[in-house]
Each structure stands twice: as structure tokens, then as C-alpha cells.
N, C-alpha and C positions, 0 to 999 in steps of 0.2 A: 537536464542533467544537473546534479548538485555541484555548485561552484566550490572549488578547493581554495581555501584561504592561503595567503602568502605566509611562508615560514620566515619570519623576520628575525633571524638569528637562530642558530641551531639549538639553543638550549631554552628557548621560550616555549610556551605551551600552545602557541598558535599552530595551525595546521600548515603543512609544507607540501608544495608540489615542485618536483624538479625533473627536467627532461634534458638529456644531453643533445646538443645540436652540433652540426658541423661548424667549422670556424667561420665560414662565410655567412651562414644563417645567423649565428650568434651575433656577429658584428652588426647585422641589420635589425636585430630585434630591439624594439623600443616600446616596452610595456611598463606599466606603473609598478615600480618596486625599487629597491636599492640593492644593486649587485655588489657584493663584497667578497673578496677572497678571505680565507681564514686568517684572522689576526691572532696567531698563537700567543704572542706576548700578552695582549690584553686579556685573553681568555685564561691564561695561566695565572695572572694576577687576580682575576675575578674569582676563580675557583680554588686557588691555592695549590694547584697541582698541574702538571702538563696535560695538554689536550692532544688527541691523535685522531687520524682518519684511517690508519693502517689496518685496524682490526676488522671493520665492517664496511668501510667506505663512507661512513657518516662521522661527523665530529663527535667525539666522546671524551669524557674525563678518563684519565688513566685508571681510576678505581672502578669504572663502570664497564670496561670492555669485557666481552665474553671469552676472551682467549688469555693464555699465559703470555705475557709480554713484559719487556723492560724498556723504559725510556731513559736514555743516557742524555743528560742535559749539557748545555754549553759549559757550565761550571765544572761538571764531571770531566769533560774532555780536557779542559784547561789544566785542571789540577792533576790529571793522570800523568802529565809530562810526556805522553806518547807522541810519536812523530807520524803515525799512520793509524788507520781505522782498526786493523787487526790488533795493534798495540793497545788501543782503547778497550776493545771488546774482550780481550783474552782474560780479563778479570771477572767476567760474568759467569754465573752458574749455567751449566749446560752448553757452553761454547768451548770448542777445541780449536787451537791454533797450531799449525805446523809451519814454522818459519824455515824456509829452505836457504835463503840468502838474505842479504841486506834489503833487497827490494822485493822479495817474493815470499808470500805467505798464503797458505790455504786455510780457510776457516770453515768450520761446520757447526751446525746446531744439533746436539744430541747424537753425536757419533757419525759414522760413515764418512769420515774424512779420507781424502785421497788426493793424489796430484790432480790439479785442475778440478777441484771439487765442484760438482754440478748441481747440488741439491738446494742451494739457497738462491732465491730470486732477490737481486739487489737493485734498488731504485734510488735515484736522486730527484727529489721533489716529484715523485711519481713516474719519472722517465726511467725505463729499463736501461741499466748499465751492465747487466748480465749479458755476456757475449754468446750468441747462438752458435758461433763457429765451433768452439770446443765445449760449450755449455759450462761456462765458468765466470766468476768475477775476478778480474785482474785488478786488485786494489790499487796498484801503482798508477793506473790510468784514469782514475776518477778525477774529473776536472773540478776539484773543490779543495779549498784550504780548510784545515781543521778549525781555524779561527772563525770562519763564516758559517759554521754549522750551528744551528739553533738546537737541534736534538737529533739523536739517532734512535729510531724506533725498531725494536727487535721483536718480531712476532715468532713464537715458537710453535712448531707443528705445522701440518699442511694448511695452506691458505689459498689453494687453487680455486676455490669457489668465488674468490674475489679477483685473483690475479691470473688465473689460467695455468697453463703448463709450467712446470719447473719450480713452483713454490711448494715443494714437497717436504722439506725439512723446516721451512720457515721463510720469512721475508724480513729484509733489512731495508728500511726506508730512511734515507738521509735527508733531513729537512734543513734548508739553509734560511738565512734571514730574508724576509720579504722586502723587495726593493720599494714597495709603496708604503708599507706600514712601519718598517724598522729604519732607524737612523743609526747605523752601525758601521764601523770601519776599524781595521787593524793592520799593522805591519809587524812582521816577525823576521828576525835573523837568528840563525842557530848554527853552531859548529861544535866539533868535538873529535873524538877518536875515530879511527878508520878514515881520517881525512874527510869527515862528513861536513858538508856545507849546504845550508838550506836558506832560502829566502822566499817570502810570500807577502802579498798585500791584497786587501780587498777593501772596497769602499762602496757605500750606498749614497745616492744623491737624488734630489728632486729634479724632474723635468717639467717645469711649469707648475701649475696648480694641480694637475690631474695625473701626473706620471712620476715614476721612479725607476731608477736603474741601479744595478749592482754589477761591479766589474771585479774580477778576481784573476790574479796571475801569480805564478811562482814556480819553484822547482827545487831539486836537490841533486847532488852527485856525491860520490864517496868511493872508498875502496871496499870491495866485498870482503866477507869473512874468508878465512883460510879454507880453500876448497879441497874436497877429497880427490883421490887419484882419478876416479871415474869422471869427476866434474871438470878437471883441469883443461881438457880441450875446449870447453865451452865457457871458461871463465871470462867475465866481461866487467866493465866498470859500470855499476848501477847508476841509472840516471832517470830523472822524471822532470817533465815540463808540462805546464797546462796554462790555458787562457780561457776564460768564460765571461759571458755577458748575459745578464738576465734583466728584463724590463717588464713593467706592469703599468697599465694605463686605465684610468677610469674614463671610458669612452663616453658615457652618459650616466644619468642617475641609475640606470638599470643594467648597464653593460660594462664589463671589464674585459680587457684582452692583454695578452702578453707574448713576448718573443724571447727565446733563449738560444744562444749559440755557444758551442764549446769546442775546444780542440785540446788534445793531450798526446804526449809521446813518452814512452818509457823504454828502457833497455835493462835487461836483467838475466840472470841465470834462472832457468825454469826446468820443470819436469813434465814429461808427457804422462798420460794415464798408465802407460806401460812401465813407469818408473825409470824412464830413460832421460838423462839430462839433455838440455838443448840451450842454445843461445837464442834469446827471444827479444825482438823489437816489435812494439805495437804502437801504431798510430790510430787515433780515433777522432772522428768529427761528428757533430750532431747539430740538428736544428729542430727546435720545438716551438709550436705555436699553440696557444690555448685561449679560449674565451668563455665567459660565463654570463648568464643573465637571469635575474630573478623576475619571474613573471607570475601571472595568475595561475599558471600551471606549476610553478615552483622554481627552484634553482637549477638552471640548465647549464651544462658544461660540455664543451667540445675540445678535444685534444688531438693534435697530429704531430708526429715527430719522425725524423729520419736519423738513423745511426749508421755510420760507415766506419769499419775497422779494417786495417791492413796489418796483417801479421807477417813478419819476416823472421824466419828461423831456419836452423840447419840441424836436423837429427843426424845421428851418427852415420857416416859413410856416404853422404850425398852433398851436392852443392847447395848453398843457401837459396831458398826460394820464398815466394810470398803467396799468401792467400787473402782474398778480399771478401768481406762479408757485409752485405747491405740489409738493413731492416727498415721497413715502413710500418708505422702503426697509426690507425685512425680509431678514435674511441668516442662514443657518445654515452652520456650518463644522465639519469633521471632520479633525483632524490626527493622524496615527498612524504608527508604525513597525512593520514586519514584518521580524524579524531585525535583524541589526546593520547591514545595508547598504542598506535600502530605507525611505524616508520617503514618506508619501502625504498629500495634502490633498484632501478632497472638499468641495465647496461648492454650495449652492443659494441663489438670490437672487430676490426679487420687488421690482419698483419700479413706482411709479405717479407720473407727472408730468403736470401740467396747467397751462394758461395761458388766461386770458380773452382774447377778441379785442376789438378796439376799432373803431368806437365802439358796437358792438352789445352791449347789456347782456344777460347770461345766456348768451351764446355761449361755449363752451369747446372748446378742442382739447386732447386728452390721449392718452397712450399707456400701455400696460402692457407690462412686459418680464419675461419668465420666463427665468432663466439657470441653467445648470449648468456646473460646471468641475471639473477634476481636475488634480493635479500629482503627478509621480513623480520623486523624487530618488534615483538609484542610485549608490552608491559602489563603483566597480569595484575600487579599491585605495585606500590612504591618500592617494594623490596624484592620482587621476583620478576624476571624478564626472560624471554626465550628468543634467541636469534636463529633463524633458519636461512640458509643460502644454498644456491645451486647454480651450476654453470655447465654449459655444453660447449665443447670445442670441436669443430669439424675441420680436419686438415686434408688438403689435397697436395700430394707430393708429385714432382715432375722433374725431368732432366731433359736438357737439349744440348746438341753439339755432338762432335765425333766421339765414337767409342772405340778403344783399341781392340783389335781382333784378339780373341782368346780370353778376355776378361769375363768373369762369370755373369755379369748383368748387362742387359741392353737398355736402351732408353725406354722401351715398352715395359720393362720390369719396374720402372719408377712410376708407372701409372698406378699409384696406391692412394687409398683414402683411409683416414683414421678418425674415429669419433670417440670422444671420451667425456664422461660425466663426472664432475667433481661436486662435493657437497660439504656443508658444515652445519652442525646443530649444536648450540651451546646454551645451557641453562645457568643463569646467574641468580644467586639468592643471597640477599643481605640478612644474615641470621640475626644480626644486631647492628647497632650503630658502628661497631668496630670489627665485625666478623663477616667475611664474604666467602661463599662457597661457589665454585664453578665446576660444572660437569659438561664435557664436550666430546663429540665424535666428529672426525673430519676425514676427507679422502681427497688426495691430489694425484697428479700424474707427472712423472718425469719423462719428458719427450726426448727421444734420441736426438743428439745434437747433429749439426750439419756434417761434421766430420764422420760421425757414425753412419749417417745416411749416404754420404757422397761417394761417387765412383771414380776409379782411375786416379786416386791419389797415390802416386808411386813413392814408396818409402823403402829404402834398403834396411833390412833388419840386421842388427848387430850379430855377427857370427853365423848368420843364416841368410845368404843372399836371397832377396825376395821382394815382394811388393805388397802394399796394403790397399785395401779397398773397403768402402762402406757397404752397407747392406740395406737396400730399400725395403726389405721385408720385416724390419724390426718393428716392434710395437712399444708403446709407452710402458713405463714401469709404475703401476699403481701403488700408492703408499697410503695406508689407513692408520689413523691415530686415535686412541681412546685415552682420555685424560681427566684427572680429578685434581683440583687445586684448592687451596685454602689460604686466605690472607687474614692476618690479625693485626689491627692497628692498636697501638698502645700509647695514646697521647700523653698520659701522665708521665711516662718515662721517655717520651720523645723517640719511640722506637716502633718498628713494625717487623712482622715475620711473614714469610711466604713459603709454602710447601706444595710441591707438585709430584704426582706419580703418573706414569704413562706407560702404555703398551703400544708398540708400533710394528706394523708388518709391511714389508716391501716385497713385491713380486716382480718377476720378469726382469731381473737385473742383468746387465750386459757387460761383456768383456771382449777384448780383441783376442783372436787366436794367436798362439805362438808355437804350436806343435803341428807336425805334418798331418796328424790325424784330423785336424779341422781346417786344413788349408786347401784351397782350390789349386789345381795344377794347370798352368797355361801351356798349351802344346808347343807354342813357339818360343817359350822361355825356359831356360834351365833353372827355374826358380819356383817357389810356392807363392801363393797369393793369400795373405792373411785377411780375414774379414771379421766383422763384429757379430757376435752371437748371444743369444739368451742362455744364461747358465743356471738360473734358479731363483730362490727366494731367501729372505732373511727376516728375523724377528729381533726386536730389542725391547728391553724393559729397563726403566730408570726412575730415579727420584732426585729431586732438587730441593734443597732447603737453604733459605737466605734469611739473615737477620741484618738490620741496619738501624742506626739511630744517632742521636746527638747527646752530648753531655754539656749542659749549659750552652753558651754561644761560641765556645772555643773548640770543643772537641767533637769530631764525628767518627763513626766507626762502622764497619761492615764485616760480616763473615758469611761464607756460603760453602756448601758441600754438594757435590754431584756424584751420584753412583749410576753406572749404566753397564749393562751386559748385552752382548749381541750373539745370536746363534744363527749361523749360515747353513743353508741347505742347498748346496751346489752340486752339479753333476761333474764338476772338475775338482782338481786338487784332492782327490780321494785316496790317492796312492801314497807312496813314500816320498814323492817329490811334488813341489808346487809348480803346476804347468801353466797357470794363467795369473795375470796381474790383478787378482781380486781376492781379498781376504779381510773381511770386516771384523769378524769375531775376535781375531787376535790383534788387530791393529787399533783397538779401542782401549783407551786408558779407563780402567774401571772406577778409579777414585780420583777426585780432584777437589782440592781445598783452596779457598781463596780468603785472604784476610786483608783488611784495609784499615788504616788509622790516619786521621787527619787532625791538624792543629792550626788554629789561626789566632794571632794576637797582635793587635796593632797592624803594622805593615808587614809582619812576617807570616808566612804560611809554610806548613810542612806536611807532606803526605808520603806514606810508605805502603807498598803493596807486596804481599807475599803470596806466591802461587806454588802449591805442591801438587805434582802430577805423578801418578803411579806409572810403572813401566809398561811397555807394550812392544809388540813385534811389528816389523815392517818388511816388505818384500824388497829384494835387491835383484835387479836384472843381471843375469850371469853373462860373462863375456869369455868365450862364446856362449851362445844360448844352448848349445847341445853339450852333454846329454840332458842336463837339467836346466830349464829356462830360468828358474828363479831360486834364489836362496833366501833364508830367513835371517834377519838381523835384529838383535834386541836393542831397543832404545831404553836405557835404564831409567828408573825413577829419578826425578830431578826436582829441585826447589830453587826458585828464583826470587830475587828481591828487586823491585824498582822503587826508587825514592826521588822526591823532588823537594827542593828547598827554594822558596821564592821570597822576594822582597819588593814591595811597591815603592818606587821612587817618587811617585806623585804624578799628577796630570796624566794618569792612565798608563804610565810607563812601569814595566815590571822586568826585573832580571831574575833568572832562576838557574839553578844547577841541578841536573838530572842524572841519575844513574839508572840505566835500563837493563833489565833481564840479567842481573849479575848473580852468580859468576857465569863463566862460559859453560855451556852444556850442550847436549845433543837433543834435538827434537825430531830428526829424520835420519835417513841413511846418508844424507849429505854431510858436509863439514860441520864442525862445532858452531853453535850460535854464540858469538863473542859478546860479552858484556860491553856496554857503551857508556861513556860519560860525555854529556853534552851541556853546553852553556847556551842560554837563550836570552835574547833581548826583544821584548815585545812592547808595542805601544797601541793603545786604543784611541780612536779619534772619532 
């Protein structure tokens, strides 16, 4: 058998072989090579641009990836003046942010935003922070300070061929500073209007000659924005706390291993997918171990992590209760090259996710997923490459524990299996030294979350006494995306331009029932039982255009425009009233414009952001729900300005004054989003 040469650095021309191992096997592997985690800082300096693994699973320069993506750098984050990740990303083309309260925002890529938005898979250093319980990213629970983020990688369009279920609108991977390669630390104090107070600190340090550690902790609290009448019973004082530890060790010349531990807690006003406000407290814990070894077979990596989340909340009409979600992920990966023109990635993954049902103690709904994926990157010539990737996910659903008499599903009904195939194919062509064309097609699957699957979750429905239950017979929602993008680099004018057009189709979309026509009737209860059902499909068409550049060494600028339209084909909401909590074609802002200007001179720096968003409609849950469960409320077009003025005092110390999202405006059916003025003192060390 032909020996595969070691890939000594991802961007060399040597041949690579990589195979994921389990953590124990990786720790024992001692073969001749030099195991290294990705040194993002060194590679960025070498190539003059950020490097990412989020597009295909192999390290690539930002200009070489086959997908449409944006990398937000640490400098971008700092100069944005934002206090959270939605505040950073709301200025990008193709991203929509609905801020419900001081601590709560829903974010979507290319439309389809909704309460507890489920279509974006969010990762921190490759670990899923997307919550399987409700299928959402709760941004306030991420155990990371903005100061410790090296870059935020935003992949637009389905990327399930790499990441599996739920990466259907895109992937956001948050990459922090490496405890072994980076010598970074920072402390921040911030305060301002709404009685807002925030503090955070992170530091990296060496552990002997072969190890490094990064520790991060912080939090905030403040007064919420003025709540609407519907929200007042659930008004709460927003709060966030987190603590994390990340370590990495060079165990030998050819083996690296690391351990990560995190904890976070947040409290905020939230909204259910039915557009019903709730008071929401969320605790999360995680533990992650990983190891890698470069061998004669290549760069081998094994990852295992456990996520635990405890959600405590109270929908209208019932006592506060909690739901616990546990996730275990084991992943093996093999990345290698054959010859100078072919790179391959093979991966296997196992995940187990479970949730307790309420109010029945001991009852659990869970699933096991076995996955296998492959990626092939073929370089036809120095200017033309083709990436093909495919993944199969096989899910086994089950339930154990007592079932309340009269509910529509028994434990046997949960004996369900689901198999789904995702794929990606992308052609990249360098038309010239300054022009790049990308053509891609991809397909992913949005898995029903555990709330949609689970049984006997008793919820009293506002104005209609009843109960809610999941549906084990639900199937994933496939999303297919066709895309063409063009990038023009203009070095003479220190500028670049990006344009993308796409068509996307989503099928088997789901919604919870709210009318008696779709509700089971329990013989022993004078109530109906609402469940989740499939309602139809949806199509979207859109375009994004971005320009950015610099004027000498002092000025930088950016402008972007997004257009998108959605057409729903549902078997509900066809009459004079809206009967279900789903309406994407009217809740999309068709036009969005973003402008940025920045100036630096000496110790002063100034940045201003303008966002203009066209109006859209949102659903409002009626009280009582009969005779019409939902009404339509218009969110008028709005324009907001965020600005930051900073001054460097020296020795890494900076003071700044920020105005955020001024003036007050509406983004949802909730209360107005109040503009904020904040002062910040930060120090790097």
C-alpha cells in the first residue's frame, strides 16, 4: 500500500493524512510528526487575511472558501462598541436581528426569523451551544467575553454536510484565543443607561513549557426596556453570569490534548414560538475534551463533550417549572491529502440528547444520532476548485416513563427512526488575480427540537384551557439552497466588493396547533391538547451586495444592501384570520441597508454605524385566543445609529463612550427598544 506523507502544515504542498481518534486512543498515539492546533494568528499574519475551518472542515484562507461567509475580526468586535454578539452581527448583510428585551435577541441568516429562532447552528470553538431543548441559540448564555473572541465566522446557507442537523440557514462559529499559542488578556468595566453594569476579565497563561490555559469570567445586570402590557406579568431584571476554563497541552511532539469547562446563567424576558411572553432563567454547564495527533496517516482529532442546560420558566397560567436537557457528543475526524490536488475529510459522530417531560417525574424523551460524512476538495488548476461533501444522519427516537391516560401518544409511538442525507457542492473559480466566482448548491435538514418531539408537556393555553404535547411522528424540514456569488478585490483603491444571489426552498415546516380543529381531545379532561404538525413549504429569493475599503491609514468605510422576499405555501392561515403562529412571508424585512464609517488618528478612534430596515408584520397572540388566535401588528420601518468614540490612554488602557441603537424604536411586538449610552474602561495585558 502506498504510504501517505505527513501534511506538515495545512497550506504546504505535502500530502496529508488525518483520522479522528477517540480521546483515549489519541492520548496514547506516539508517531513521528508534530501535532499542532491551528495557530490562527500566525496564519493570518502569513497570508494577510483570516483563516477558517468552518466552511469545509479544513483550514482555508477566507478568500479560498467555496461558500459565502463573513469573518468578523477581534478589531471589528472592539470597534463596534456592542455588548453582545447579536449587536456585533446586526450590521452584516443578510442577517436579521429582533431584539425583544435588554437580554434577549433572535438572530437569523437570510430571513425566517421567529421567537426562539431555530435555523442557525451556533458553536464556540466547534462545541455546539445551540440548545436542542427548544432548538435555539440563547445568546445571553454563551460563556465567552467579547474581548476573548479572536473572530466570529458566519457561514451563510445550509452547511449540514459538515455539521449535521439544524445548520440549515447557516453556521456561526465563535473562535476564542488559543491558550497555547496566544498571549492575550483583557479586563472591561462598562456602565450606562438602564442602570446597566457589566464587568469581565479573561487571561491566558503558560502551564510549564508545554501547556497553556485561558480563564474567563464576567457578567452584567440592568433594567429592562419599558415592557408592553402583555409582557408586564413576566418582566424581570436581565442578568448574565459566566465562568469558563480552557486548556491545551503539547503532550508529546506528535500529540496535543485539551480540556474545557464552562458554566453560565442568565435571566430575561423571552418569547415562545407561539409569540407568548415568558420569564426565562437558563443555567448551562459543559465539559469538553479533545486530542489530536499527526501521524503517518495524517492529522487525527477526537472530540467529546457534554452539555447540560436547565430551563426554568412560566408560560401564562401555570406555576413555574423547569426542563432539563442533556447532550453527549463523540466525534472522530480524518483530514488528509492524496497527491497535490485532492484533500479529503472523513468524519464519524455519535450524539445522545434527552429531555425530561413535565409534570411527570422520571419520564424522558431522547434520541441517538449516528452520523458519517465525507468531503472531497479537488483542485483542477491553481484557479479552479470543486468541493463536494455529503453526510448521512440516522436518528433513533424513544421515550421511557409513565404516560398520562388520555394523551394521544404512547411510549410505543416514540419508537421512530429518521434518516437524512445532506450534501454540498461548490465550484470556485479565480477569474483573475482580483476576481472570484462561486457557484454552489447545498441541502440541510432542520430537526424537530425536543420540545416538538416530547410528550406530556402540560401547558395551559391563554384563553383556552388545555395542554400541549409533542409529536413523535414529525419529520425533519429539508432546506435546499442555490447560490451564485462574485468577489472583486480592488487593491489600488484599498477596497473590495461582494455580491450574492440565492434561491432557497424549505419544506415540511412545523407549527403548534392553536385551534380546536387540530387539537386532540382527552376524554378525562375538559380541555384540548395542542400538538405540533407539518403545515407546508416556503421559498425565498434574495440578493446581498457589500462594499468596504480604506482611505489612507485613517479612514475605513463599508456599505451593504440586502433584498429578500419569501413566499409561503401553508395549509393554514388561508382564511380571513391567522390561526397559527407561522407567517414568514410577511414577517421578513424586504430591504436592509447598512453603512459604516471609521476614523483613527493618534490615540483617538471613532466609528459610526447606520442601519435602515424596511417595515414588516408580526403575529401577536390574542387574549383570549378565541375567536381569532392571532392578530397582525405592523413593525414600521426604522433607522438606527450606533456610534463609538474611543481614546487610548496608553499601556493598553482605553476609554470609550458608545451610543447604541439610537433612537428608541420597535423591532418586535414587544416594547420599544430603547437607545442606550454606555461608558467603557478596558485594559489589555
